[in-house]
N, C-alpha and C positions, 0 to 999 in steps of 0.2 A: 594535435586535435584528436579527441575521442570520437569515433564514429559509432553511433548506437543504432541498433536495429531491434525490431520486435522479435522476441525470441519465443515467447510462450504465453498463451492465455492462462490465467489462473482460474478465473470464473467469468464467463461471458454469458451465462445462462440465467442470471438472477433478475429476470424481468419483474418479478413480484416486488422487489425492493429497488429496482432501477439502479443497480450497482454493477460496475465492471471492474475487473482487476487483471493485470498482466505483468509479466517480467520483461525488462529490457536488459540487454547485455552489450558490452563493448566487444571489441575484437579480443580482448583479454577475458576469457570466460570467468575469471575470478571477480570481475567488476560487474555488478548488477544493480539494477534499480527496480523497485516494485512500485507500480502506479495503481492507485485505487481512486475511482471516481464515483461519487454519490450524486445522482441526478434528481434527487428529491429535496424538498425544503425541510426534511426531517433528519436531525442528527441521529446517527446510529451508534449506540453504546455496545461495547463487547462484541463487535463484528469480527468474525474470525475468517482468515484466509490462509491457505497453505502457502508455504515458501520453500525454496529449493535448498536452504541450508540453515543450520543453527546459528545462534549468535545475536549480536546487536544490529538493529536496523535504525539508522538515524533519519529523522524526519527532516528532509532537506527543503521541501516546499510544501506549504499548506496554504491553499488559496483562500482559506477562511481566517488566516492570521489577522490579528488586530492591526498589524502594520499595513495591511491592504484594505482596511476598513471592515473586516469581517468580525464575527462574533468570538473568535478565538478558540473554537472547539478543536481539539487536537490531542496529541499524545505526549506533551511535555518534552518534545525534542527527540525522544527515542522509545523504542519498544524492544523487547527481547523475545526471540522465537522460543516456543515451548515444544517439547517432544510429543505433540498431539497431531497425528496424521490428519490431513485434509487436502482435498483437491489433488490427490495423487502425489503429495509430498509428505515427507516424514515429520516435518515441523510446521508450525503455524504461528501466526501473529494474532493477538487480540487487540483490536483497534477501536479508537473513538473516531468515527467518520464525521467530518463537518457537513452541514447542510449545503446542498448545491455547491459542493466543493470537490477538490482533488488533493490527494496526498502523493508525494513522491518520496520514497524511502530508499536509502542505499544501505547495502549490507557491508559490515566491517570485515 
């Protein structure tokens, strides 16, 4: 069993757009998940958040997926970190955030 704990807020201060993001890690520091929640009915295109490392991030859960009755706004299953610093990290992701939804992405 993997035990997960909140490790680090990415951005908890975006009250203007009502979005929070944070990193969760298992006991193995190489295993991490990025959680992003959009609390508005507005999809967010090209929303950027800092992430702790480069590489591919797979979209594991999208609460707006059509399988759950949602509109299907998402990231086609994966995104790749770019070397653009943000939120105190050296890399960042450009995301399509679903309306009133949450994404959970895991780093490869």
